[in-house]
FITI-575710 format. One record per residue (C-alpha): y, x, z; residue in three letters. Coordinates in steps of 0.25 Angstrom, whole numbers, padded with zeros to 4 digits, always signed. Layout:
BEGIN
YXZALA ...
// end
This chain:
BEGIN
+0255-0185-0566UNK +0249-0173-0559UNK +0248-0174-0543UNK +0252-0162-0535UNK +0245-0159-0521UNK +0254-0154-0510UNK +0246-0145-0501UNK +0255-0139-0486UNK +0254-0122-0486UNK +0246-0121-0473UNK +0235-0131-0467UNK +0239-0135-0451UNK +0225-0136-0449UNK +0225-0123-0449UNK +0234-0119-0439UNK +0223-0121-0429UNK +0215-0111-0435UNK +0226-0101-0435UNK +0229-0103-0421UNK +0214-0101-0417UNK +0212-0089-0426UNK +0225-0083-0421UNK +0220-0087-0405UNK +0206-0080-0409UNK +0213-0067-0414UNK +0223-0066-0401UNK +0209-0068-0391UNK +0202-0058-0400UNK +0215-0047-0399UNK +0217-0052-0384UNK +0202-0049-0382UNK +0202-0035-0389UNK +0215-0032-0382UNK +0210-0034-0369UNK +0198-0025-0371UNK +0204-0015-0377UNK +0216-0014-0369UNK +0214-0021-0353UNK +0199-0019-0352UNK +0198-0003-0358UNK +0194+0001-0345UNK +0183-0009-0344UNK +0177-0004-0358UNK +0180+0011-0354UNK +0170+0009-0341UNK +0159+0002-0348UNK +0161+0014-0358UNK +0161+0024-0346UNK +0148+0017-0340UNK +0141+0016-0354UNK +0142+0032-0358UNK +0144+0039-0344UNK +0135+0042-0334UNK +0139+0049-0320UNK +0129+0060-0314UNK +0130+0061-0298UNK +0126+0075-0292UNK +0123+0076-0277UNK +0131+0087-0270UNK +0124+0096-0261UNK +0123+0092-0246UNK +0130+0101-0234UNK +0123+0112-0229UNK +0118+0111-0213UNK +0120+0121-0204UNK +0118+0127-0190UNK +0130+0128-0180UNK +0132+0143-0184UNK +0134+0138-0199UNK +0118+0143-0205UNK +0112+0133-0215UNK +0102+0125-0211UNK +0102+0116-0222UNK +0109+0118-0235UNK +0105+0117-0251UNK +0098+0126-0259UNK +0099+0125-0276UNK +0086+0118-0281UNK +0084+0122-0296UNK +0078+0113-0307UNK +0076+0115-0323UNK +0083+0103-0329UNK +0085+0098-0343UNK +0099+0092-0346UNK +0093+0081-0356UNK +0107+0078-0362UNK +0106+0090-0369UNK +0092+0088-0376UNK +0096+0075-0384UNK +0095+0082-0397UNK +0083+0089-0392UNK +0076+0074-0388UNK +0081+0068-0401UNK +0076+0080-0410UNK +0062+0080-0402UNK +0060+0063-0404UNK +0063+0064-0419UNK +0052+0076-0419UNK +0042+0068-0410UNK +0045+0055-0419UNK +0041+0062-0432UNK +0029+0069-0426UNK +0024+0054-0422UNK +0027+0049-0437UNK +0018+0062-0442UNK +0008+0058-0435UNK +0007+0044-0441UNK +0002+0039-0428UNK +0003+0024-0427UNK +0006+0023-0412UNK +0019+0030-0408UNK +0026+0033-0395UNK +0040+0024-0393UNK +0052+0030-0396UNK +0057+0030-0381UNK +0042+0036-0380UNK +0045+0047-0390UNK +0058+0049-0383UNK +0050+0053-0371UNK +0041+0062-0380UNK +0053+0069-0387UNK +0061+0071-0373UNK +0048+0076-0365UNK +0044+0086-0377UNK +0061+0091-0376UNK +0061+0092-0360UNK +0046+0100-0362UNK +0052+0110-0369UNK +0061+0114-0359UNK +0052+0115-0348UNK +0043+0123-0355UNK +0055+0134-0356UNK +0055+0132-0340UNK +0040+0134-0341UNK +0040+0146-0349UNK +0051+0152-0338UNK +0045+0148-0325UNK +0030+0148-0330UNK +0028+0134-0327UNK +0020+0122-0334UNK +0028+0110-0333UNK +0028+0098-0340UNK +0040+0088-0342UNK +0036+0074-0337UNK +0039+0064-0347UNK +0041+0052-0339UNK +0050+0059-0328UNK +0058+0064-0340UNK +0059+0050-0346UNK +0064+0044-0333UNK +0074+0055-0331UNK +0080+0051-0345UNK +0080+0037-0342UNK +0087+0038-0329UNK +0093+0052-0325UNK +0097+0055-0340UNK +0110+0063-0337UNK +0104+0072-0326UNK +0095+0083-0329UNK +0081+0082-0331UNK +0073+0092-0322UNK +0061+0099-0328UNK +0058+0109-0316UNK +0062+0107-0302UNK +0064+0116-0290UNK +0062+0129-0296UNK +0062+0143-0287UNK +0072+0151-0288UNK +0062+0161-0296UNK +0062+0150-0307UNK +0076+0147-0305UNK +0080+0160-0310UNK +0070+0161-0322UNK +0075+0148-0327UNK +0089+0152-0324UNK +0087+0166-0333UNK +0079+0161-0345UNK +0086+0146-0348UNK +0097+0146-0357UNK +0111+0144-0349UNK +0114+0132-0357UNK +0106+0121-0362UNK +0098+0109-0357UNK +0086+0116-0348UNK +0095+0120-0336UNK +0092+0124-0321UNK +0098+0113-0312UNK +0100+0116-0297UNK +0102+0106-0286UNK +0104+0105-0271UNK +0093+0104-0261UNK +0094+0105-0247UNK +0088+0119-0239UNK +0084+0122-0226UNK +0086+0137-0224UNK +0077+0136-0210UNK +0066+0125-0215UNK +0062+0119-0204UNK +0072+0121-0195UNK +0079+0109-0187UNK +0071+0102-0197UNK +0073+0088-0192UNK +0088+0090-0186UNK +0091+0094-0200UNK +0083+0086-0209UNK +0082+0084-0223UNK +0085+0076-0235UNK +0080+0067-0245UNK +0084+0064-0260UNK +0094+0054-0261UNK +0096+0044-0273UNK +0110+0040-0270UNK +0121+0049-0270UNK +0136+0047-0266UNK +0146+0046-0277UNK +0157+0035-0272UNK +0168+0046-0276UNK +0162+0051-0290UNK +0166+0044-0304UNK +0159+0034-0311UNK +0152+0026-0302UNK +0149+0016-0312UNK +0142+0026-0321UNK +0127+0027-0323UNK +0124+0037-0314UNK +0114+0049-0312UNK +0111+0058-0300UNK +0102+0068-0295UNK +0096+0065-0282UNK +0105+0068-0269UNK +0099+0069-0255UNK +0100+0062-0242UNK +0097+0067-0229UNK +0085+0062-0222UNK +0083+0067-0209UNK +0090+0076-0198UNK +0105+0081-0201UNK +0102+0079-0216UNK +0102+0063-0212UNK +0112+0062-0201UNK +0123+0069-0209UNK +0120+0065-0223UNK +0133+0060-0226UNK +0140+0074-0222UNK +0129+0082-0230UNK +0129+0074-0241UNK +0136+0081-0254UNK +0146+0075-0263UNK +0140+0070-0275UNK +0146+0074-0289UNK +0146+0068-0302UNK +0146+0069-0317UNK +0149+0060-0328UNK +0144+0061-0340UNK +0148+0052-0354UNK +0133+0052-0361UNK +0127+0047-0373UNK +0120+0033-0380UNK +0106+0040-0374UNK +0111+0044-0360UNK +0113+0058-0362UNK +0127+0066-0356UNK +0137+0070-0364UNK +0143+0084-0358UNK +0154+0088-0352UNK +0153+0076-0342UNK +0166+0068-0340UNK +0166+0070-0325UNK +0159+0080-0316UNK +0162+0081-0299UNK +0154+0090-0291UNK +0146+0088-0280UNK +0150+0092-0268UNK +0142+0098-0255UNK +0141+0091-0242UNK +0147+0094-0229UNK +0141+0105-0221UNK +0135+0102-0208UNK +0133+0111-0196UNK +0124+0106-0187UNK +0123+0112-0171UNK +0109+0118-0174UNK +0108+0133-0172UNK +0097+0138-0180UNK +0094+0149-0173UNK +0090+0141-0161UNK +0084+0130-0169UNK +0074+0140-0175UNK +0072+0146-0162UNK +0067+0132-0158UNK +0058+0129-0171UNK +0050+0143-0168UNK +0049+0141-0152UNK +0044+0126-0156UNK +0034+0133-0167UNK +0021+0123-0170UNK +0024+0114-0157UNK +0029+0101-0159UNK +0041+0095-0153UNK +0057+0098-0153UNK +0068+0106-0145UNK +0083+0104-0144UNK +0093+0114-0141UNK +0107+0109-0138UNK +0122+0116-0136UNK +0125+0109-0121UNK +0140+0111-0123UNK +0140+0103-0135UNK +0128+0096-0136UNK +0126+0102-0151UNK +0110+0104-0155UNK +0106+0118-0156UNK +0092+0116-0160UNK +0085+0103-0163UNK +0068+0106-0168UNK +0057+0099-0168UNK +0044+0102-0173UNK +0036+0100-0182UNK +0047+0100-0193UNK +0047+0103-0206UNK +0052+0113-0217UNK +0065+0105-0222UNK +0065+0115-0235UNK +0052+0105-0239UNK +0060+0093-0239UNK +0069+0099-0248UNK +0071+0094-0259UNK +0061+0083-0256UNK +0050+0081-0247UNK +0036+0081-0254UNK +0025+0070-0248UNK +0017+0083-0243UNK +0028+0087-0234UNK +0031+0073-0229UNK +0017+0070-0226UNK +0015+0086-0219UNK +0028+0085-0210UNK +0024+0069-0205UNK +0009+0075-0202UNK +0015+0084-0193UNK +0023+0076-0186UNK +0037+0085-0193UNK +0046+0073-0196UNK +0049+0069-0181UNK +0061+0075-0174UNK +0055+0078-0162UNK +0070+0085-0155UNK +0075+0070-0157UNK +0065+0062-0159UNK +0053+0065-0150UNK +0052+0057-0137UNK +0046+0062-0125UNK +0044+0060-0111UNK +0053+0071-0104UNK +0044+0075-0093UNK +0050+0086-0082UNK +0061+0088-0090UNK +0068+0073-0086UNK +0067+0079-0070UNK +0081+0085-0074UNK +0086+0069-0075UNK +0078+0065-0062UNK +0086+0077-0054UNK +0098+0071-0061UNK +0096+0058-0056UNK +0091+0062-0043UNK +0103+0070-0041UNK +0113+0060-0047UNK +0109+0048-0039UNK +0107+0055-0025UNK +0092+0054-0023UNK +0090+0068-0021UNK +0098+0082-0019UNK +0096+0093-0026UNK +0090+0102-0014UNK +0081+0090-0009UNK +0067+0094-0010UNK +0054+0085-0012UNK +0039+0089-0010UNK +0030+0090-0021UNK +0015+0088-0016UNK +0011+0090-0031UNK +0011+0074-0032UNK +0019+0063-0027UNK +0014+0047-0025UNK +0022+0036-0031UNK +0015+0023-0026UNK +0001+0025-0029UNK +0001+0037-0040UNK +0001+0052-0038UNK +0011+0058-0046UNK +0008+0073-0049UNK +0018+0085-0048UNK +0016+0094-0060UNK +0003+0099-0059UNK +0000+0094-0046UNK +0009+0105-0041UNK +0015+0105-0027UNK +0028+0110-0026UNK +0031+0107-0013UNK +0046+0104-0010UNK +0056+0105-0019UNK +0068+0103-0023UNK +0077+0100-0034UNK +0078+0113-0041UNK +0063+0117-0038UNK +0057+0104-0043UNK +0064+0106-0056UNK +0058+0121-0057UNK +0044+0116-0054UNK +0045+0103-0062UNK +0040+0095-0049UNK +0035+0082-0052UNK +0036+0077-0038UNK +0049+0081-0035UNK +0054+0072-0047UNK +0045+0061-0044UNK +0052+0060-0030UNK +0065+0062-0035UNK +0063+0051-0046UNK +0058+0041-0036UNK +0071+0045-0027UNK +0081+0043-0040UNK +0073+0031-0046UNK +0071+0027-0059UNK +0085+0022-0062UNK +0091+0034-0059UNK +0082+0041-0067UNK +0083+0033-0079UNK +0099+0033-0078UNK +0100+0047-0077UNK +0091+0049-0090UNK +0101+0039-0098UNK +0112+0047-0091UNK +0107+0059-0101UNK +0105+0049-0114UNK +0092+0050-0112UNK +0090+0034-0117UNK +0095+0036-0129UNK +0096+0046-0142UNK +0105+0058-0141UNK +0114+0054-0154UNK +0111+0067-0161UNK +0114+0066-0176UNK +0101+0065-0180UNK +0093+0056-0186UNK +0081+0047-0180UNK +0085+0053-0165UNK +0074+0045-0155UNK +0079+0032-0149UNK +0068+0029-0141UNK +0069+0037-0130UNK +0066+0032-0114UNK +0071+0032-0100UNK +0064+0022-0093UNK +0067+0014-0082UNK +0063+0000-0074UNK +0067-0009-0085UNK +0061-0003-0095UNK +0049-0002-0090UNK +0049-0017-0087UNK +0053-0019-0102UNK +0042-0011-0107UNK +0030-0012-0098UNK +0034-0026-0090UNK +0031-0015-0078UNK +0039-0011-0065UNK +0044+0002-0064UNK +0038+0011-0053UNK +0039+0023-0045UNK +0029+0030-0053UNK +0038+0029-0065UNK +0049+0034-0059UNK +0041+0045-0055UNK +0037+0048-0069UNK +0050+0046-0074UNK +0056+0056-0064UNK +0048+0068-0071UNK +0050+0063-0085UNK +0038+0055-0087UNK +0035+0041-0090UNK +0043+0034-0103UNK +0054+0045-0103UNK +0054+0049-0118UNK +0066+0057-0123UNK +0068+0066-0135UNK +0070+0083-0134UNK +0088+0081-0139UNK +0088+0072-0127UNK +0082+0081-0117UNK +0091+0092-0124UNK +0103+0083-0123UNK +0099+0080-0106UNK +0098+0094-0106UNK +0112+0099-0111UNK +0118+0087-0103UNK +0112+0091-0090UNK +0116+0105-0092UNK +0129+0102-0094UNK +0129+0094-0082UNK +0130+0080-0091UNK +0120+0071-0095UNK +0126+0067-0110UNK +0123+0076-0122UNK +0124+0071-0136UNK +0118+0081-0146UNK +0123+0085-0158UNK +0118+0092-0173UNK +0132+0096-0176UNK +0139+0108-0172UNK +0153+0103-0168UNK +0159+0114-0158UNK +0166+0108-0147UNK +0157+0095-0147UNK +0155+0088-0132UNK +0142+0088-0129UNK +0142+0072-0126UNK +0145+0071-0141UNK +0159+0064-0138UNK +0153+0055-0127UNK +0159+0056-0113UNK +0150+0067-0105UNK +0142+0062-0095UNK +0142+0070-0082UNK +0128+0072-0075UNK +0134+0067-0062UNK +0126+0075-0052UNK +0130+0084-0041UNK +0131+0099-0045UNK +0121+0103-0034UNK +0112+0094-0041UNK +0114+0099-0054UNK +0113+0115-0052UNK +0099+0111-0044UNK +0095+0106-0056UNK +0101+0117-0065UNK +0092+0126-0055UNK +0081+0119-0056UNK +0081+0119-0070UNK +0084+0135-0072UNK +0072+0137-0062UNK +0062+0128-0071UNK +0067+0140-0082UNK +0066+0151-0074UNK +0054+0150-0063UNK +0049+0136-0067UNK +0041+0128-0079UNK +0051+0134-0089UNK +0049+0149-0088UNK +0046+0151-0103UNK +0061+0146-0107UNK +0066+0158-0097UNK +0077+0166-0106UNK +0081+0179-0101UNK +0096+0180-0097UNK +0098+0164-0098UNK +0097+0154-0087UNK +0089+0142-0092UNK +0087+0128-0086UNK +0077+0120-0090UNK +0066+0109-0086UNK +0051+0108-0093UNK +0044+0095-0094UNK +0030+0089-0099UNK +0028+0077-0103UNK +0018+0068-0111UNK +0017+0056-0122UNK +0007+0050-0131UNK +0009+0049-0145UNK +0000+0043-0156UNK -0007+0055-0164UNK -0002+0053-0178UNK -0015+0058-0185UNK -0025+0054-0175UNK -0017+0040-0170UNK -0022+0044-0155UNK -0013+0042-0142UNK -0010+0058-0140UNK -0003+0062-0127UNK +0009+0074-0130UNK +0012+0083-0120UNK +0028+0086-0121UNK +0033+0099-0116UNK +0049+0099-0112UNK +0058+0109-0109UNK +0073+0107-0107UNK +0083+0117-0104UNK +0098+0123-0105UNK +0104+0137-0102UNK +0110+0145-0099UNK +0109+0138-0085UNK +0124+0143-0079UNK +0131+0137-0092UNK +0121+0129-0101UNK +0123+0130-0115UNK +0110+0126-0123UNK +0099+0115-0119UNK +0087+0115-0126UNK +0075+0106-0125UNK +0060+0108-0132UNK +0050+0096-0131UNK +0035+0101-0137UNK +0023+0092-0139UNK +0009+0096-0137UNK -0003+0090-0136UNK -0013+0100-0134UNK -0024+0097-0123UNK -0025+0105-0110UNK -0012+0111-0114UNK -0001+0109-0102UNK +0011+0107-0111UNK +0024+0110-0102UNK +0037+0111-0106UNK +0038+0125-0101UNK +0027+0131-0108UNK +0030+0124-0122UNK +0044+0121-0122UNK +0051+0130-0114UNK +0049+0142-0127UNK +0056+0134-0136UNK +0067+0132-0127UNK +0068+0147-0123UNK +0068+0150-0139UNK +0079+0142-0141UNK +0087+0146-0128UNK +0084+0161-0130UNK +0090+0159-0145UNK +0103+0152-0142UNK +0105+0163-0129UNK +0103+0174-0140UNK +0112+0170-0149UNK +0122+0168-0137UNK +0120+0182-0135UNK +0122+0188-0149UNK +0134+0179-0148UNK +0140+0187-0137UNK +0135+0200-0141UNK +0143+0198-0154UNK +0131+0198-0163UNK +0128+0188-0172UNK +0127+0174-0168UNK +0114+0169-0177UNK +0103+0178-0182UNK +0096+0175-0196UNK +0088+0165-0192UNK +0074+0161-0201UNK +0067+0150-0203UNK +0056+0146-0191UNK 
// end
């Protein structure tokens, strides 16, 4: 009897396998759907990062002009011969193949590595193009292999510079003889240009290379980015207003091949934009007059518009040609300027004892405190005894009985010794502080000096541990001792006094209708009209009849005060301490309705030379004022407001 085996049509044990297989398939399909449908943006972004590159192009900086619109700092084109490497890929490849064949034919055991062979090929191709330039320009330039390799490794999308800073003649030859299209082109970029060379060098400042370009509003922040170097302000107005002058960065996005070479046309392009222009308060005619008048002397000069507080001229000598610092400064240039002492801006950084110019403040303090009246006379016998010490008058001259007007005219020290002692040190110090001589002026320039000093008994006690004595007050009353101020401070003082006030906040920007106090409450002089008029008349006599005859201007009433002082400093070359003579002249004009205040401060250390303010600084002030009033006369006559100016 046969046995029949019975089996079911399916095995229940396989059910678990089917479930697992179905689950895995669902996971696979779900994962694919998630990646293909829901993560599309992520992979698109990854693709962009992989095959796109961004190039940033700095925008030109804005121009800096004087108050009449004449360009003091602009931009000029800088031309270079460059290679666009993306167009040389096939040439690089052909050259590499030929070089490999040559090495194989030589059957040398030691051969360069593949990377070295690529470098040799690229250099050979670049040299062929450079030889075209050499033939046109008569040069004998060679390709720097290391520089080319660095460029390809780090800045492949940027043109490679073969010859930099072409002269106008070289540029014209290349433009005429090179093909219009091709990998070898003439590339232009912007660099700073200074039409007046060294004029107002310290005020205008200069720029340096900047590796960071502002590009926050450009596309492609996540892409690998290349950029040519931009610029950043390093000193003067270029630094103070860098954000305003800085151009708007442009950008280009390219697709690149696996080797990193760009593929034209670009995917995105935004043109760079020039920065905002800056109109300064400077008048280049007055500035050049100051530069020529100071000449090779050491010192500074400041001219201020009395009604607005705007700076018309700000000069410091020695200085430097700003064009030598653009587009870059050589170490030789830096060393030369440093050795000449040209980096210091003496107009805002130089600190000097004011000498007899401080007598204006001594007179104001005495009149305001009631210590004297304008007609009161003091006797000058040529010296004055304070305690056990004799204080001489200027050159030991006996002036006899003098009042305030005459004392200012002849700069009588003995008169002011007595007036200062009657007034007291506290009132003298307070008057200097009312004119803000104890603090920076706030001028819109970097690095203004901040160590000016108005001494008083508390200051001396803290510094020396000694008490203030009457001799200190006598010295202070004629601007000697520990008083130190900058030329721009004294220019503000003179402008304030001429207006009958105590506060001038200077500005380097032209702002019609500006308040001379810079928006702060105006501070009245607070002395009697009779007292104020006595000082004014005394200052006018200084120029007309006294120690500043060198500053007289035909047809213009000028008021001013000379000053002579000394300070010590360490000679940077010898290291020895030496005494420096300081010649001051502070002035304003016209006396009947003041418009301009000018200060000149010169240094000198010639032995046996009396370095008086009238003799040395007076002509500088005169030159500036003459130019100012000559322009005013041309304006009144309906002629051209300014003349064509040249560099000093």
